[in-house]
Each structure stands twice: as C-alpha cells, then as structure tokens.
A tleap script that builds the chain and sets N, CA, C and O, in Angstrom:
source leaprc.protein.ff14SB
mol = sequence {
  NMET ILE TRP THR GLU GLY TYR ARG LEU LEU
  ARG VAL LYS ASN GLY LYS PRO HIE THR LEU
  PHE HIE ALA HIE HIE GLY SER ARG GLU LEU
  THR GLN ASP LYS PRO LEU ARG ALA VAL GLU
  ARG GLN VAL TRP ASN PRO GLY LYS LYS GLY
  LYS SER PRO GLY PHE ILE SER GLY TRP HIE
  VAL LEU PRO THR LYS LYS GLN CYS VAL GLU
  TYR LEU GLU ARG PHE THR ARG LYS ASP ASP
  ILE VAL VAL CYS ARG VAL MET LEU ALA ILE
  PRO ARG TYR LYS PRO ARG SER LYS VAL PHE
  LEU ALA ARG TYR ILE LYS VAL ASP SER LEU
  ASP TRP GLY THR ALA LEU GLN GLU TYR GLY
  HIE VAL ARG SER THR ASP PRO ASP CARG
}
set mol.1.N position { 96.076 88.572 96.725 }
set mol.1.CA position { 95.931 89.212 98.017 }
set mol.1.C position { 96.332 88.219 99.105 }
set mol.1.O position { 95.993 87.038 99.033 }
set mol.2.N position { 97.041 88.695 100.090 }
set mol.2.CA position { 97.441 87.857 101.218 }
set mol.2.C position { 96.453 88.092 102.349 }
set mol.2.O position { 96.223 89.231 102.757 }
set mol.3.N position { 95.865 87.002 102.857 }
set mol.3.CA position { 94.856 87.071 103.914 }
set mol.3.C position { 95.452 86.603 105.223 }
set mol.3.O position { 96.263 85.678 105.244 }
set mol.4.N position { 95.061 87.229 106.308 }
set mol.4.CA position { 95.456 86.819 107.655 }
set mol.4.C position { 94.209 86.872 108.533 }
set mol.4.O position { 93.211 87.485 108.156 }
set mol.5.N position { 94.261 86.235 109.700 }
set mol.5.CA position { 93.069 86.213 110.539 }
set mol.5.C position { 93.062 87.343 111.548 }
set mol.5.O position { 94.104 87.862 111.948 }
set mol.6.N position { 91.863 87.702 111.942 }
set mol.6.CA position { 91.639 88.681 112.982 }
set mol.6.C position { 90.267 88.403 113.574 }
set mol.6.O position { 89.620 87.421 113.210 }
set mol.7.N position { 89.826 89.250 114.473 }
set mol.7.CA position { 88.530 89.045 115.141 }
set mol.7.C position { 87.761 90.354 115.166 }
set mol.7.O position { 88.337 91.435 115.291 }
set mol.8.N position { 86.456 90.232 115.045 }
set mol.8.CA position { 85.596 91.400 114.966 }
set mol.8.C position { 84.291 91.120 115.694 }
set mol.8.O position { 83.790 89.995 115.676 }
set mol.9.N position { 83.743 92.148 116.335 }
set mol.9.CA position { 82.417 92.037 116.925 }
set mol.9.C position { 81.387 92.230 115.822 }
set mol.9.O position { 81.466 93.180 115.042 }
set mol.10.N position { 80.425 91.324 115.765 }
set mol.10.CA position { 79.355 91.415 114.777 }
set mol.10.C position { 78.019 91.238 115.474 }
set mol.10.O position { 77.901 90.477 116.434 }
set mol.11.N position { 77.025 91.940 114.986 }
set mol.11.CA position { 75.674 91.835 115.517 }
set mol.11.C position { 74.945 90.721 114.774 }
set mol.11.O position { 75.133 90.541 113.571 }
set mol.12.N position { 74.104 89.967 115.506 }
set mol.12.CA position { 73.304 88.896 114.914 }
set mol.12.C position { 71.893 89.420 114.684 }
set mol.12.O position { 71.223 89.860 115.618 }
set mol.13.N position { 71.448 89.369 113.429 }
set mol.13.CA position { 70.069 89.722 113.077 }
set mol.13.C position { 69.575 88.666 112.100 }
set mol.13.O position { 70.143 88.483 111.024 }
set mol.14.N position { 68.519 87.982 112.487 }
set mol.14.CA position { 67.958 86.916 111.642 }
set mol.14.C position { 69.018 85.893 111.240 }
set mol.14.O position { 68.998 85.365 110.128 }
set mol.15.N position { 69.938 85.625 112.156 }
set mol.15.CA position { 70.971 84.622 111.917 }
set mol.15.C position { 72.091 85.074 110.996 }
set mol.15.O position { 72.953 84.269 110.642 }
set mol.16.N position { 72.100 86.342 110.600 }
set mol.16.CA position { 73.104 86.842 109.655 }
set mol.16.C position { 74.001 87.886 110.314 }
set mol.16.O position { 73.579 88.574 111.243 }
set mol.17.N position { 75.254 88.005 109.827 }
set mol.17.CA position { 76.186 88.983 110.407 }
set mol.17.C position { 75.871 90.404 109.965 }
set mol.17.O position { 75.577 90.664 108.799 }
set mol.18.N position { 75.940 91.318 110.932 }
set mol.18.CA position { 75.722 92.737 110.686 }
set mol.18.C position { 76.801 93.545 111.394 }
set mol.18.O position { 77.349 93.107 112.405 }
set mol.19.N position { 77.103 94.720 110.862 }
set mol.19.CA position { 78.021 95.630 111.536 }
set mol.19.C position { 77.339 96.176 112.791 }
set mol.19.O position { 76.114 96.147 112.903 }
set mol.20.N position { 78.139 96.669 113.724 }
set mol.20.CA position { 77.579 97.222 114.956 }
set mol.20.C position { 77.085 98.647 114.769 }
set mol.20.O position { 76.018 99.002 115.270 }
set mol.21.N position { 77.842 99.465 114.057 }
set mol.21.CA position { 77.558 100.893 114.047 }
set mol.21.C position { 77.288 101.490 112.670 }
set mol.21.O position { 76.307 102.214 112.500 }
set mol.22.N position { 78.121 101.207 111.702 }
set mol.22.CA position { 78.038 101.885 110.409 }
set mol.22.C position { 77.639 100.925 109.301 }
set mol.22.O position { 78.040 99.762 109.292 }
set mol.23.N position { 76.852 101.425 108.378 }
set mol.23.CA position { 76.449 100.618 107.225 }
set mol.23.C position { 77.627 100.473 106.256 }
set mol.23.O position { 78.528 101.310 106.217 }
set mol.24.N position { 77.594 99.406 105.489 }
set mol.24.CA position { 78.559 99.164 104.419 }
set mol.24.C position { 77.782 99.205 103.113 }
set mol.24.O position { 77.008 98.296 102.813 }
set mol.25.N position { 77.986 100.241 102.354 }
set mol.25.CA position { 77.253 100.447 101.091 }
set mol.25.C position { 75.741 100.390 101.306 }
set mol.25.O position { 75.016 99.740 100.552 }
set mol.26.N position { 75.279 101.085 102.353 }
set mol.26.CA position { 73.849 101.231 102.581 }
set mol.26.C position { 73.182 100.143 103.401 }
set mol.26.O position { 71.976 100.210 103.641 }
set mol.27.N position { 73.938 99.139 103.840 }
set mol.27.CA position { 73.348 98.054 104.630 }
set mol.27.C position { 74.310 97.637 105.730 }
set mol.27.O position { 75.526 97.638 105.540 }
set mol.28.N position { 73.762 97.284 106.866 }
set mol.28.CA position { 74.606 96.752 107.947 }
set mol.28.C position { 74.822 95.248 107.802 }
set mol.28.O position { 75.731 94.693 108.419 }
set mol.29.N position { 74.003 94.588 107.001 }
set mol.29.CA position { 74.176 93.144 106.785 }
set mol.29.C position { 75.418 92.900 105.935 }
set mol.29.O position { 75.627 93.559 104.917 }
set mol.30.N position { 76.243 91.936 106.371 }
set mol.30.CA position { 77.475 91.618 105.666 }
set mol.30.C position { 77.331 90.311 104.896 }
set mol.30.O position { 76.873 89.307 105.439 }
set mol.31.N position { 77.719 90.334 103.649 }
set mol.31.CA position { 77.727 89.133 102.822 }
set mol.31.C position { 78.818 88.195 103.333 }
set mol.31.O position { 79.903 88.642 103.706 }
set mol.32.N position { 78.531 86.912 103.348 }
set mol.32.CA position { 79.508 85.919 103.797 }
set mol.32.C position { 80.266 85.344 102.603 }
set mol.32.O position { 79.764 85.324 101.479 }
set mol.33.N position { 81.479 84.879 102.870 }
set mol.33.CA position { 82.321 84.175 101.898 }
set mol.33.C position { 82.698 85.033 100.684 }
set mol.33.O position { 82.941 84.507 99.598 }
set mol.34.N position { 82.742 86.334 100.873 }
set mol.34.CA position { 83.083 87.241 99.780 }
set mol.34.C position { 83.915 88.389 100.348 }
set mol.34.O position { 83.560 88.943 101.389 }
set mol.35.N position { 85.017 88.758 99.684 }
set mol.35.CA position { 85.793 89.906 100.163 }
set mol.35.C position { 84.950 91.176 100.140 }
set mol.35.O position { 84.289 91.478 99.146 }
set mol.36.N position { 84.981 91.915 101.247 }
set mol.36.CA position { 84.233 93.169 101.371 }
set mol.36.C position { 85.241 94.301 101.540 }
set mol.36.O position { 85.991 94.337 102.516 }
set mol.37.N position { 85.252 95.218 100.588 }
set mol.37.CA position { 86.187 96.340 100.648 }
set mol.37.C position { 85.619 97.452 101.535 }
set mol.37.O position { 84.449 97.819 101.431 }
set mol.38.N position { 86.470 97.968 102.398 }
set mol.38.CA position { 86.068 99.069 103.284 }
set mol.38.C position { 85.764 100.319 102.476 }
set mol.38.O position { 86.322 100.538 101.401 }
set mol.39.N position { 84.875 101.126 103.014 }
set mol.39.CA position { 84.647 102.459 102.461 }
set mol.39.C position { 85.696 103.343 103.122 }
set mol.39.O position { 85.567 103.701 104.292 }
set mol.40.N position { 86.727 103.690 102.375 }
set mol.40.CA position { 87.857 104.415 102.949 }
set mol.40.C position { 87.706 105.921 102.738 }
set mol.40.O position { 87.378 106.390 101.648 }
set mol.41.N position { 87.957 106.655 103.814 }
set mol.41.CA position { 87.941 108.112 103.732 }
set mol.41.C position { 88.795 108.672 104.877 }
set mol.41.O position { 89.097 107.960 105.834 }
set mol.42.N position { 89.171 109.920 104.774 }
set mol.42.CA position { 89.951 110.584 105.813 }
set mol.42.C position { 89.047 110.845 107.012 }
set mol.42.O position { 87.973 111.425 106.853 }
set mol.43.N position { 89.456 110.430 108.201 }
set mol.43.CA position { 88.668 110.629 109.416 }
set mol.43.C position { 89.576 111.090 110.559 }
set mol.43.O position { 90.799 110.963 110.497 }
set mol.44.N position { 88.946 111.623 111.590 }
set mol.44.CA position { 89.668 112.106 112.764 }
set mol.44.C position { 88.990 111.582 114.015 }
set mol.44.O position { 87.781 111.347 114.025 }
set mol.45.N position { 89.761 111.403 115.058 }
set mol.45.CA position { 89.188 111.071 116.355 }
set mol.45.C position { 88.427 112.296 116.863 }
set mol.45.O position { 88.741 113.420 116.469 }
set mol.46.N position { 87.423 112.094 117.740 }
set mol.46.CA position { 86.635 113.232 118.240 }
set mol.46.C position { 87.523 114.345 118.805 }
set mol.46.O position { 88.429 114.093 119.599 }
set mol.47.N position { 87.248 115.568 118.381 }
set mol.47.CA position { 87.984 116.728 118.865 }
set mol.47.C position { 89.338 116.951 118.222 }
set mol.47.O position { 90.043 117.886 118.601 }
set mol.48.N position { 89.724 116.130 117.267 }
set mol.48.CA position { 91.058 116.216 116.672 }
set mol.48.C position { 91.077 116.800 115.263 }
set mol.48.O position { 92.151 117.083 114.732 }
set mol.49.N position { 89.909 116.986 114.647 }
set mol.49.CA position { 89.884 117.506 113.275 }
set mol.49.C position { 90.523 118.883 113.235 }
set mol.49.O position { 90.168 119.763 114.019 }
set mol.50.N position { 91.458 119.065 112.329 }
set mol.50.CA position { 92.184 120.323 112.207 }
set mol.50.C position { 93.404 120.394 113.101 }
set mol.50.O position { 94.258 121.261 112.915 }
set mol.51.N position { 93.502 119.477 114.089 }
set mol.51.CA position { 94.634 119.476 115.022 }
set mol.51.C position { 95.606 118.334 114.736 }
set mol.51.O position { 96.729 118.318 115.239 }
set mol.52.N position { 95.155 117.374 113.915 }
set mol.52.CA position { 96.006 116.232 113.576 }
set mol.52.C position { 95.725 115.857 112.125 }
set mol.52.O position { 94.718 116.273 111.552 }
set mol.53.N position { 96.621 115.070 111.536 }
set mol.53.CA position { 96.398 114.680 110.149 }
set mol.53.C position { 95.268 113.654 109.975 }
set mol.53.O position { 94.829 113.399 108.854 }
set mol.54.N position { 94.801 113.069 111.084 }
set mol.54.CA position { 93.757 112.056 110.994 }
set mol.54.C position { 94.309 110.764 110.407 }
set mol.54.O position { 95.518 110.535 110.410 }
set mol.55.N position { 93.406 109.918 109.901 }
set mol.55.CA position { 93.828 108.650 109.320 }
set mol.55.C position { 92.777 108.198 108.316 }
set mol.55.O position { 91.667 108.727 108.278 }
set mol.56.N position { 93.142 107.215 107.510 }
set mol.56.CA position { 92.218 106.648 106.528 }
set mol.56.C position { 91.418 105.545 107.219 }
set mol.56.O position { 91.988 104.650 107.843 }
set mol.57.N position { 90.103 105.617 107.103 }
set mol.57.CA position { 89.237 104.625 107.757 }
set mol.57.C position { 89.393 103.250 107.103 }
set mol.57.O position { 90.014 103.116 106.048 }
set mol.58.N position { 88.827 102.249 107.740 }
set mol.58.CA position { 88.866 100.876 107.243 }
set mol.58.C position { 88.060 99.994 108.173 }
set mol.58.O position { 87.470 100.473 109.141 }
set mol.59.N position { 88.037 98.707 107.878 }
set mol.59.CA position { 87.363 97.746 108.759 }
set mol.59.C position { 88.149 97.650 110.057 }
set mol.59.O position { 89.359 97.425 110.020 }
set mol.60.N position { 87.500 97.812 111.196 }
set mol.60.CA position { 88.151 97.661 112.495 }
set mol.60.C position { 88.192 96.180 112.848 }
set mol.60.O position { 87.157 95.519 112.928 }
set mol.61.N position { 89.397 95.671 113.056 }
set mol.61.CA position { 89.600 94.256 113.369 }
set mol.61.C position { 90.669 94.163 114.454 }
set mol.61.O position { 91.695 94.840 114.387 }
set mol.62.N position { 90.420 93.319 115.453 }
set mol.62.CA position { 91.418 93.090 116.502 }
set mol.62.C position { 92.255 91.864 116.144 }
set mol.62.O position { 91.746 90.917 115.545 }
set mol.63.N position { 93.538 91.880 116.509 }
set mol.63.CA position { 94.421 90.780 116.119 }
set mol.63.C position { 94.175 89.458 116.846 }
set mol.63.O position { 94.496 88.398 116.308 }
set mol.64.N position { 93.611 89.497 118.065 }
set mol.64.CA position { 93.401 88.242 118.799 }
set mol.64.C position { 91.961 88.128 119.296 }
set mol.64.O position { 91.273 89.128 119.500 }
set mol.65.N position { 91.533 86.903 119.481 }
set mol.65.CA position { 90.192 86.661 120.014 }
set mol.65.C position { 90.085 87.207 121.432 }
set mol.65.O position { 89.058 87.772 121.808 }
set mol.66.N position { 91.141 87.038 122.217 }
set mol.66.CA position { 91.144 87.523 123.600 }
set mol.66.C position { 90.885 89.036 123.650 }
set mol.66.O position { 90.090 89.499 124.468 }
set mol.67.N position { 91.545 89.799 122.786 }
set mol.67.CA position { 91.338 91.248 122.759 }
set mol.67.C position { 89.903 91.588 122.360 }
set mol.67.O position { 89.322 92.542 122.877 }
set mol.68.N position { 89.338 90.816 121.450 }
set mol.68.CA position { 87.972 91.068 120.998 }
set mol.68.C position { 86.964 90.744 122.109 }
set mol.68.O position { 85.993 91.477 122.298 }
set mol.69.N position { 87.194 89.662 122.833 }
set mol.69.CA position { 86.327 89.303 123.964 }
set mol.69.C position { 86.404 90.396 125.038 }
set mol.69.O position { 85.385 90.766 125.621 }
set mol.70.N position { 87.607 90.908 125.297 }
set mol.70.CA position { 87.767 91.992 126.280 }
set mol.70.C position { 87.018 93.246 125.824 }
set mol.70.O position { 86.419 93.940 126.645 }
set mol.71.N position { 87.046 93.537 124.543 }
set mol.71.CA position { 86.326 94.692 124.018 }
set mol.71.C position { 84.815 94.499 124.158 }
set mol.71.O position { 84.091 95.448 124.460 }
set mol.72.N position { 84.346 93.285 123.941 }
set mol.72.CA position { 82.920 92.978 124.086 }
set mol.72.C position { 82.435 93.276 125.501 }
set mol.72.O position { 81.281 93.661 125.688 }
set mol.73.N position { 83.297 93.105 126.496 }
set mol.73.CA position { 82.918 93.344 127.889 }
set mol.73.C position { 82.567 94.803 128.165 }
set mol.73.O position { 81.927 95.095 129.175 }
set mol.74.N position { 82.965 95.716 127.301 }
set mol.74.CA position { 82.636 97.137 127.474 }
set mol.74.C position { 81.161 97.435 127.193 }
set mol.74.O position { 80.648 98.474 127.607 }
set mol.75.N position { 80.484 96.531 126.496 }
set mol.75.CA position { 79.099 96.755 126.098 }
set mol.75.C position { 78.156 96.327 127.214 }
set mol.75.O position { 78.364 95.284 127.835 }
set mol.76.N position { 77.124 97.120 127.473 }
set mol.76.CA position { 76.146 96.741 128.487 }
set mol.76.C position { 75.136 95.750 127.911 }
set mol.76.O position { 74.735 94.805 128.591 }
set mol.77.N position { 74.730 95.958 126.679 }
set mol.77.CA position { 73.801 95.034 126.013 }
set mol.77.C position { 74.577 94.269 124.952 }
set mol.77.O position { 74.984 94.835 123.938 }
set mol.78.N position { 74.776 92.988 125.193 }
set mol.78.CA position { 75.590 92.204 124.271 }
set mol.78.C position { 74.931 90.882 123.873 }
set mol.78.O position { 75.599 89.993 123.344 }
set mol.79.N position { 73.628 90.747 124.123 }
set mol.79.CA position { 72.953 89.488 123.825 }
set mol.79.C position { 72.852 89.198 122.327 }
set mol.79.O position { 72.625 88.053 121.935 }
set mol.80.N position { 73.019 90.221 121.489 }
set mol.80.CA position { 72.947 90.002 120.044 }
set mol.80.C position { 74.285 90.281 119.352 }
set mol.80.O position { 74.327 90.541 118.149 }
set mol.81.N position { 75.384 90.225 120.131 }
set mol.81.CA position { 76.721 90.472 119.588 }
set mol.81.C position { 77.579 89.228 119.792 }
set mol.81.O position { 77.539 88.600 120.850 }
set mol.82.N position { 78.360 88.878 118.762 }
set mol.82.CA position { 79.270 87.745 118.856 }
set mol.82.C position { 80.679 88.182 118.458 }
set mol.82.O position { 80.865 89.163 117.738 }
set mol.83.N position { 81.658 87.431 118.942 }
set mol.83.CA position { 83.040 87.581 118.505 }
set mol.83.C position { 83.220 86.599 117.362 }
set mol.83.O position { 83.011 85.398 117.536 }
set mol.84.N position { 83.602 87.093 116.206 }
set mol.84.CA position { 83.730 86.229 115.033 }
set mol.84.C position { 85.119 86.364 114.420 }
set mol.84.O position { 85.649 87.465 114.273 }
set mol.85.N position { 85.687 85.229 114.069 }
set mol.85.CA position { 86.951 85.225 113.325 }
set mol.85.C position { 86.649 85.717 111.915 }
set mol.85.O position { 85.683 85.276 111.293 }
set mol.86.N position { 87.468 86.625 111.416 }
set mol.86.CA position { 87.348 87.104 110.046 }
set mol.86.C position { 88.725 87.029 109.392 }
set mol.86.O position { 89.751 87.010 110.072 }
set mol.87.N position { 88.728 86.988 108.095 }
set mol.87.CA position { 89.981 87.076 107.354 }
set mol.87.C position { 90.120 88.525 106.906 }
set mol.87.O position { 89.131 89.160 106.539 }
set mol.88.N position { 91.343 89.050 106.933 }
set mol.88.CA position { 91.553 90.417 106.540 }
set mol.88.C position { 92.731 90.533 105.597 }
set mol.88.O position { 93.663 89.729 105.636 }
set mol.89.N position { 92.676 91.539 104.756 }
set mol.89.CA position { 93.758 91.805 103.811 }
set mol.89.C position { 94.072 93.296 103.829 }
set mol.89.O position { 93.200 94.137 104.045 }
set mol.90.N position { 95.331 93.589 103.600 }
set mol.90.CA position { 95.858 94.951 103.558 }
set mol.90.C position { 95.553 95.686 104.874 }
set mol.90.O position { 94.901 96.730 104.888 }
set mol.91.N position { 96.047 95.101 105.980 }
set mol.91.CA position { 95.821 95.766 107.279 }
set mol.91.C position { 96.842 96.863 107.545 }
set mol.91.O position { 97.950 96.843 107.010 }
set mol.92.N position { 96.453 97.810 108.373 }
set mol.92.CA position { 97.375 98.811 108.890 }
set mol.92.C position { 96.920 99.124 110.319 }
set mol.92.O position { 95.749 98.953 110.658 }
set mol.93.N position { 97.843 99.575 111.133 }
set mol.93.CA position { 97.494 99.880 112.513 }
set mol.93.C position { 96.791 101.224 112.611 }
set mol.93.O position { 97.157 102.185 111.933 }
set mol.94.N position { 95.776 101.276 113.463 }
set mol.94.CA position { 95.125 102.544 113.787 }
set mol.94.C position { 96.043 103.261 114.768 }
set mol.94.O position { 96.557 102.634 115.695 }
set mol.95.N position { 96.260 104.554 114.588 }
set mol.95.CA position { 97.161 105.282 115.494 }
set mol.95.C position { 96.776 105.120 116.973 }
set mol.95.O position { 95.608 105.252 117.339 }
set mol.96.N position { 97.763 104.836 117.801 }
set mol.96.CA position { 97.596 104.716 119.256 }
set mol.96.C position { 96.497 103.723 119.650 }
set mol.96.O position { 95.710 103.991 120.557 }
set mol.97.N position { 96.449 102.592 118.972 }
set mol.97.CA position { 95.408 101.600 119.239 }
set mol.97.C position { 95.921 100.207 118.907 }
set mol.97.O position { 96.900 100.058 118.177 }
set mol.98.N position { 95.259 99.190 119.444 }
set mol.98.CA position { 95.580 97.796 119.118 }
set mol.98.C position { 94.828 97.316 117.882 }
set mol.98.O position { 95.026 96.195 117.414 }
set mol.99.N position { 93.970 98.175 117.367 }
set mol.99.CA position { 93.066 97.799 116.277 }
set mol.99.C position { 93.769 97.879 114.928 }
set mol.99.O position { 94.544 98.799 114.666 }
set mol.100.N position { 93.481 96.890 114.074 }
set mol.100.CA position { 93.868 96.973 112.665 }
set mol.100.C position { 92.769 97.699 111.915 }
set mol.100.O position { 91.592 97.573 112.250 }
set mol.101.N position { 93.149 98.450 110.911 }
set mol.101.CA position { 92.206 98.979 109.940 }
set mol.101.C position { 92.510 98.230 108.645 }
set mol.101.O position { 93.564 98.426 108.040 }
set mol.102.N position { 91.593 97.381 108.229 }
set mol.102.CA position { 91.833 96.546 107.055 }
set mol.102.C position { 91.074 97.077 105.850 }
set mol.102.O position { 89.945 97.552 105.969 }
set mol.103.N position { 91.708 96.990 104.692 }
set mol.103.CA position { 91.023 97.400 103.469 }
set mol.103.C position { 89.943 96.388 103.093 }
set mol.103.O position { 88.896 96.763 102.566 }
set mol.104.N position { 90.197 95.101 103.362 }
set mol.104.CA position { 89.239 94.046 103.044 }
set mol.104.C position { 89.030 93.143 104.249 }
set mol.104.O position { 89.970 92.874 104.996 }
set mol.105.N position { 87.803 92.675 104.441 }
set mol.105.CA position { 87.535 91.563 105.354 }
set mol.105.C position { 86.683 90.547 104.612 }
set mol.105.O position { 86.043 90.844 103.603 }
set mol.106.N position { 86.700 89.333 105.155 }
set mol.106.CA position { 85.844 88.272 104.631 }
set mol.106.C position { 85.305 87.502 105.826 }
set mol.106.O position { 86.071 87.001 106.649 }
set mol.107.N position { 83.977 87.410 105.919 }
set mol.107.CA position { 83.320 86.636 106.976 }
set mol.107.C position { 83.029 85.261 106.388 }
set mol.107.O position { 82.121 85.103 105.572 }
set mol.108.N position { 83.801 84.279 106.806 }
set mol.108.CA position { 83.617 82.914 106.323 }
set mol.108.C position { 82.368 82.314 106.966 }
set mol.108.O position { 82.162 82.462 108.171 }
set mol.109.N position { 81.546 81.650 106.186 }
set mol.109.CA position { 80.293 81.109 106.721 }
set mol.109.C position { 80.544 80.060 107.807 }
set mol.109.O position { 79.734 79.935 108.726 }
set mol.110.N position { 81.638 79.306 107.727 }
set mol.110.CA position { 81.952 78.332 108.785 }
set mol.110.C position { 82.328 79.044 110.082 }
set mol.110.O position { 81.903 78.633 111.163 }
set mol.111.N position { 83.125 80.113 109.978 }
set mol.111.CA position { 83.477 80.894 111.173 }
set mol.111.C position { 82.248 81.568 111.765 }
set mol.111.O position { 82.117 81.656 112.985 }
set mol.112.N position { 81.345 82.044 110.911 }
set mol.112.CA position { 80.111 82.654 111.392 }
set mol.112.C position { 79.269 81.628 112.144 }
set mol.112.O position { 78.741 81.924 113.216 }
set mol.113.N position { 79.143 80.429 111.589 }
set mol.113.CA position { 78.393 79.356 112.259 }
set mol.113.C position { 78.999 79.001 113.605 }
set mol.113.O position { 78.277 78.753 114.571 }
set mol.114.N position { 80.321 78.976 113.671 }
set mol.114.CA position { 81.011 78.692 114.935 }
set mol.114.C position { 80.707 79.779 115.964 }
set mol.114.O position { 80.437 79.477 117.127 }
set mol.115.N position { 80.750 81.042 115.541 }
set mol.115.CA position { 80.462 82.160 116.459 }
set mol.115.C position { 79.020 82.089 116.956 }
set mol.115.O position { 78.758 82.316 118.137 }
set mol.116.N position { 78.092 81.776 116.062 }
set mol.116.CA position { 76.690 81.658 116.482 }
set mol.116.C position { 76.518 80.571 117.535 }
set mol.116.O position { 75.837 80.776 118.540 }
set mol.117.N position { 77.130 79.425 117.309 }
set mol.117.CA position { 77.023 78.326 118.283 }
set mol.117.C position { 77.688 78.689 119.601 }
set mol.117.O position { 77.131 78.440 120.670 }
set mol.118.N position { 78.866 79.273 119.527 }
set mol.118.CA position { 79.611 79.622 120.744 }
set mol.118.C position { 78.833 80.588 121.629 }
set mol.118.O position { 78.929 80.520 122.855 }
set mol.119.N position { 78.061 81.488 121.017 }
set mol.119.CA position { 77.319 82.489 121.780 }
set mol.119.C position { 75.837 82.138 121.935 }
set mol.119.O position { 75.030 82.983 122.324 }
set mol.120.N position { 75.483 80.879 121.626 }
set mol.120.CA position { 74.138 80.392 121.911 }
set mol.120.C position { 73.050 80.834 120.958 }
set mol.120.O position { 71.878 80.850 121.332 }
set mol.121.N position { 73.405 81.193 119.740 }
set mol.121.CA position { 72.399 81.626 118.774 }
set mol.121.C position { 71.934 80.496 117.864 }
set mol.121.O position { 70.990 80.678 117.096 }
set mol.122.N position { 72.572 79.342 117.934 }
set mol.122.CA position { 72.149 78.181 117.152 }
set mol.122.C position { 72.101 76.998 118.090 }
set mol.122.O position { 73.034 76.751 118.853 }
set mol.123.N position { 71.006 76.272 118.023 }
set mol.123.CA position { 70.891 75.084 118.873 }
set mol.123.C position { 71.762 73.963 118.357 }
set mol.123.O position { 71.937 73.794 117.150 }
set mol.124.N position { 72.291 73.220 119.264 }
set mol.124.CA position { 73.106 72.071 118.890 }
set mol.124.C position { 72.202 71.007 118.254 }
set mol.124.O position { 71.035 70.867 118.621 }
set mol.125.N position { 72.750 70.278 117.316 }
set mol.125.CA position { 72.005 69.181 116.707 }
set mol.125.C position { 72.153 67.905 117.526 }
set mol.125.O position { 71.556 66.883 117.188 }
set mol.126.N position { 72.924 67.948 118.575 }
set mol.126.CA position { 73.123 66.798 119.459 }
set mol.126.C position { 71.889 66.625 120.334 }
set mol.126.O position { 71.584 67.520 121.123 }
set mol.127.N position { 71.155 65.496 120.228 }
set mol.127.CA position { 69.932 65.304 121.020 }
set mol.127.C position { 70.174 65.183 122.520 }
set mol.127.O position { 69.236 65.339 123.302 }
set mol.128.N position { 71.401 64.911 122.940 }
set mol.128.CA position { 71.720 64.764 124.361 }
set mol.128.C position { 72.015 66.107 125.043 }
set mol.128.O position { 72.278 66.135 126.245 }
set mol.129.N position { 71.978 67.195 124.313 }
set mol.129.CA position { 72.280 68.513 124.897 }
set mol.129.C position { 71.038 69.261 125.264 }
set mol.129.O position { 71.119 70.383 125.765 }
savepdb mol mol.pdb
quit
C-alpha cells in the first residue's frame, strides 16, 4: 500500500484520538499506529438521494494542514478538537469538495503527541515553560 499524508480533525478524550461524528466499528476511539479501514457504503449529500448517483463513503481527510485549520474555525466549541497529521491510503476526491475520501488512515502516535502539544493538551516537560 502506498501511504501519503493528510490532515484530519480529531477529538481528544482521555488523551486519545476520537472521531468527531461517526463511530468506527462501534467506537469513536481510534487505534494508533495501525491502518484503519473505512466503513464504505453508498451515501448521498442531504437532499440528493434519488437525484444523484451519490458516492462511496470513506475517511474524510484534507490535503493540507492549512485547510484543516480553516475547517476547524467553523466550529464554535473546539477546546477538545485538534488538527492531526494522518497517513492515508487509497484516496479519492469527494465530489465538489477539497476533501479526500480515503479507504485507510493511520494515526501515528508521534503525530498524535505533536497535535496534543500544539493544542495545549499535554504539558511541556521543559521546567522553564
């Protein structure tokens, strides 16, 4: 499998990554350092079912950190959300969107730790801070 990087909004719960909206195999908590296959199914944008062919669902991932940070600004409550670098495989574009729909993502524990620190969820070990 060929992996490339992307960015995704993840919720922080007990220091662990979670999806924002939908569960993955019954849980919103995401395992780190392991490829996670999307639950793929035919879906439609609101009001479009029966009017368009729809698309196959997948992990929503943005191609750049800047785009992900801009998307985060749409949320009113964001104190428990971070922008995290993820690795993705088998991406495809979502129709009329900047978003990738990836068949697989992987949340690397080092990238997760970086996101936690960047958004103030982990204290620095530096005594001068």
